[in-house]
C-alpha positions in Angstrom: 62.2 -153.4 -130.6 63.0 -152.3 -127.0 66.5 -152.3 -125.5 66.4 -156.1 -125.0 64.2 -158.9 -126.4 64.2 -162.5 -125.1 63.2 -165.0 -127.7 62.9 -168.7 -127.8 63.4 -171.4 -130.5 64.6 -174.9 -131.1 68.1 -173.8 -130.0 66.9 -172.4 -126.7 66.6 -168.9 -125.4 68.3 -165.9 -127.1 68.9 -162.5 -125.5 68.8 -160.0 -128.3 70.3 -156.5 -127.6 69.2 -153.4 -129.5 72.0 -152.1 -131.7 71.4 -148.3 -131.4 70.1 -147.9 -127.8 72.6 -146.4 -125.2 74.3 -149.1 -123.2 73.0 -147.9 -119.8 69.5 -148.3 -121.1 70.2 -151.8 -122.3 71.7 -152.9 -119.0 68.9 -151.4 -117.0 66.2 -153.0 -119.2 67.8 -156.4 -118.8 68.0 -156.1 -115.0 64.3 -155.0 -114.8 63.3 -157.9 -117.0 65.2 -160.5 -115.0 64.0 -159.0 -111.7 60.3 -159.2 -112.7 60.6 -162.9 -113.6 63.5 -164.4 -111.6 62.1 -168.0 -111.5 61.6 -168.3 -115.2 65.2 -167.3 -116.0 67.0 -169.0 -113.1 69.7 -171.4 -114.3 68.9 -171.0 -118.0 71.5 -171.3 -120.7 71.2 -168.8 -123.5 72.8 -167.1 -126.4 73.7 -163.4 -126.3 72.9 -161.8 -129.6 74.5 -158.3 -130.0 74.0 -158.0 -133.8 76.3 -155.4 -135.2 76.6 -153.6 -131.9 80.3 -153.1 -131.0 80.0 -154.5 -127.4 83.2 -153.8 -125.4 84.9 -156.1 -123.0 83.8 -154.0 -120.0 80.2 -154.0 -121.3 80.1 -157.8 -121.7 81.5 -158.2 -118.2 78.7 -156.0 -116.9 76.1 -158.0 -118.9 77.4 -161.3 -117.6 77.5 -160.0 -114.0 73.8 -159.0 -114.2 73.0 -162.4 -115.7 75.0 -164.2 -113.0 72.8 -162.7 -110.3 70.0 -164.9 -111.7 72.2 -167.9 -112.4 71.9 -167.3 -116.1 74.6 -169.1 -118.1 75.6 -167.4 -121.5 77.0 -170.1 -123.7 77.3 -168.3 -127.1 77.9 -164.7 -128.1 76.4 -164.0 -131.5 78.1 -160.8 -132.8 78.9 -159.1 -136.1 81.5 -156.7 -134.7 85.2 -157.1 -134.2 84.9 -155.6 -130.7 82.3 -158.2 -129.8 84.5 -161.1 -131.0 87.4 -159.8 -129.0 85.2 -159.4 -125.9 83.9 -162.9 -126.3 87.3 -164.5 -126.5 88.4 -162.5 -123.4 85.4 -163.8 -121.5 85.9 -167.3 -122.7 82.6 -167.5 -124.6 82.1 -169.2 -128.0 81.5 -166.5 -130.6 79.4 -166.9 -133.8 78.3 -164.5 -136.5 75.0 -162.7 -135.7 72.4 -162.9 -138.5 69.3 -160.9 -137.9 66.1 -160.5 -140.0 64.8 -157.1 -141.0 63.7 -155.0 -137.9 60.1 -155.6 -136.7 58.0 -154.3 -133.9 59.1 -157.0 -131.5 58.0 -156.9 -127.8 60.5 -157.1 -125.0 59.6 -160.7 -124.4 58.3 -162.7 -127.4 55.1 -163.9 -125.7 53.2 -164.5 -128.9 55.6 -167.0 -130.3 54.7 -170.7 -130.0 57.1 -173.6 -129.7 56.3 -177.2 -130.5 58.2 -180.4 -129.7 57.4 -183.9 -130.7 59.0 -186.1 -128.1 58.6 -187.3 -124.5 60.3 -185.4 -121.7 62.0 -187.7 -119.2 63.0 -187.2 -115.6 65.5 -184.4 -115.2 64.6 -182.7 -118.5 63.3 -179.1 -118.6 61.6 -177.4 -121.5 61.4 -173.6 -121.3 60.0 -171.0 -123.7 58.8 -167.4 -123.3 55.7 -168.0 -125.4 53.3 -170.9 -125.7 54.5 -174.5 -125.7 52.9 -177.5 -127.4 54.2 -181.0 -126.6 53.3 -184.0 -128.7 54.3 -186.7 -126.3 54.3 -187.3 -122.6 55.7 -185.2 -119.7 57.0 -187.8 -117.3 57.4 -187.4 -113.6 60.6 -185.5 -112.7 60.5 -183.4 -115.9 59.3 -179.9 -116.1 57.7 -177.5 -118.7 57.8 -173.8 -118.1 56.1 -171.4 -120.5 55.5 -167.7 -120.6 52.2 -168.5 -122.3 49.9 -171.6 -122.3 51.0 -175.2 -122.3 49.2 -177.9 -124.4 50.3 -181.5 -124.0 49.0 -184.0 -126.6 49.8 -186.9 -124.2 50.1 -187.5 -120.5 51.2 -184.6 -118.2 52.7 -186.3 -115.2 55.6 -184.0 -114.4 55.6 -180.3 -113.4 54.0 -177.6 -115.5 54.2 -173.8 -115.1 52.2 -171.8 -117.5 52.1 -168.0 -117.5 55.5 -168.0 -115.9 56.1 -164.4 -116.8 53.0 -163.3 -114.9 50.2 -164.1 -117.4 47.4 -165.6 -115.4 45.1 -165.8 -118.5 47.3 -168.7 -119.6 46.0 -172.3 -119.4 47.3 -175.9 -119.2 45.7 -178.6 -121.4 46.5 -182.3 -121.6 45.0 -185.5 -122.7 45.8 -186.8 -119.2 46.3 -184.0 -116.7 48.0 -185.5 -113.6 51.0 -183.3 -112.9 53.1 -183.5 -109.7 52.9 -179.7 -109.6 50.7 -177.3 -111.6 51.3 -173.5 -111.7 49.7 -170.7 -113.6 51.2 -167.3 -113.0 51.7 -167.1 -109.3 48.9 -169.7 -108.5 49.9 -173.2 -107.4 47.7 -176.4 -107.4 48.1 -180.1 -106.9 45.3 -182.0 -108.6 43.8 -184.8 -106.6 45.2 -188.3 -107.3 41.8 -189.6 -108.4 40.5 -187.8 -111.5 38.1 -188.5 -114.3 39.7 -189.9 -117.4 39.9 -187.8 -120.6 41.4 -184.5 -121.8 41.3 -181.6 -119.3 42.1 -177.9 -119.1 43.3 -175.9 -116.1 42.9 -172.2 -115.8 42.9 -169.5 -113.1 39.5 -168.4 -111.7 38.4 -166.4 -108.7 38.8 -169.6 -106.7 42.3 -170.3 -107.8 43.3 -172.9 -110.4 40.4 -175.0 -111.5 40.4 -178.1 -113.7 37.6 -179.1 -116.0 37.0 -181.3 -119.0 38.7 -179.9 -122.1 35.4 -179.7 -124.1 33.8 -177.7 -121.3 36.8 -175.4 -121.0 36.8 -174.4 -124.7 36.4 -170.7 -125.3 
């Protein structure tokens, strides 16, 4: 993997730091990643996973300062080192053991992963994942779904949806009922008209901007 990897799962986002890469490279890679996609990460709570890396108190402070610039809120430090546990206690962060699988060729951001939830999102709730998101349920007004990849809603999408939030304008948004209050794909923004044909639809970016068409027509 690279110096940093940002992964998603049922417990939320996890910032994974390489164990053998020099600290300056880790910190620089994190700043570049956050700087490229500030909206996706703004205000997010996540776990810092240092593995067996012996992160020092000063290094953790530097890491948290870089995260604070984007309103990121580290809630847990997953570490397997004594230095990491000490740094976490000093910083006032809950520490837990870090358990990592065998190394793989993981991208900096885990865009190929998919996350599925089986529930309805209510007003004020935000669902965020760096890969694709599938929701079996409704996205109610006032709720928000933000994905680095595509968004599929097996229900009514009446809240806000942002697919391709990490810059991927090949992403799409599909829903059984596609009537969002705000629809974004990559940097493109659209507000579907209030009166639309009934039935499943898919939204994707074309040369004209975001276009919505019947789901069957949009299959590729």
